[in-house]
N, C-alpha and C positions, 0 to 999 in steps of 0.2 A: 595563506596565496592569492595575492592579488589578482583579479582576471580584471580586464577590459575585454568586450566586446562592440565592434561599431556594426552597423547594419545604415542603412538606404540608399547606398547607391547606388549609381545607373547610367541609361544615357539620357538625353534632356536637348530638346535643340534651347539654343540663345534666347535668351529674353524670361525660358523658362525659373519651376521653380523645385525642387527639392528640398529634404528634412534626414538629416541622416540623427541617428542615434546614439549612444555609447554607453550598458549597462557597465558598471564597479562596480566588483566585487570584492568578500572577503574582509573588508574593514569599515571599520562608520563612515562611508560615502560624505555625510555631511560635514566631518571635519577638513577636508581635503578641497581643495582647488582639480580645477576639473581644465583640460585645453583642446584644443583644435592645432594639428599643425595640415602641412599638402607638400606632397613632393612629386614635381613631375617630371618624367621622362630628362637625365640630364641634366636636372638640375638640383640645390639642396635642400634638401627640407626647411620649409617657412612656416612657420607664424604663422597661423588665420584669426584664432581668439581665444581667449581665457574667462571664465565664470570665475571668482572666489571661494573659500569657501563660506563664508558668511554673507554669502548674496547681499545685495544685486550686484557689486563691483564686477563690474565685465571691463576688458582690453580689445582692440582689435588691432588688426591690421590694415594702413592706410589703403588697402587696396580691394578691400572690402568693406569698410565705413560704410552704411547707408543700403548696403544689399545685404548683411548678412545676423544673424540675431542669433546668440546663444544664448539656452537659459539649462536649465538645471529644477527636477525632482527629485528632490533629497527621499521622496517615501520609496520613490522607484528603485531608487540608483542609478538612475539616469541622466547624463545631458541633452543636447539637444543641439545641433544648430539649422538651423533652418536658412535656407540660402535662395534667395529670391534675386531677378533679372538675373542671370546667370552670363559668364561669358565664355568665351572658346577658352579662353584663357585660367578659365579656373579649371581645366581638365589637369586633374592628379589624382594619386592613390593616398585619401582623406585619412588622418590618424586619430584616433582620440591617447590624450595622455595624463599623469597624473603625479605629481610629485611624490617624495618619498615620507616628507615630515609631513607634519598636520600643522593645521593655522597660518597659513604660509599663502602669502600672494607673490608667484613667480611671476615674473618678466615673461620676456620674446622667446626666449634662448631654448633649443632642446635640449641641451643638460641641465637645464634644470628639472628636469620632468625624467622617472624614473620607471614607471612602469606604463608598458605601451601596446595598443592593441596588433592587429595584426593587416589594419590597414580597410578602406573600403574603395574604388574605381568607381569617378564620376569622371563621366565625358561627356563635353557639350558640341554639341554640336552645332557649325557652324549653317 
């Protein structure tokens, strides 16, 4: 059974930073890509970032390029999202996700991911 658990959300002022973490257990972590998505109230879930299974390949949404950094620590079964220069429009519930299949590099569609965490709230005040 695969379990995905996010941590690290909170309230931060615009211009500040937060680091989210996500632990995925139940299978060989290093064989799977990991992604971050977010969903703001009234909006669809959107892609934020992805790190490939064989690192350091990464992909980012245009809206977060240059501000967010995704990384992984396979020894800790954990993926991180370092968020800098946060803006009020970054406010959302952030979800960690991973695909069903090993050794693939998913793109930005939520449909390509199978296992999801419960989400963590990030609120950026202006």
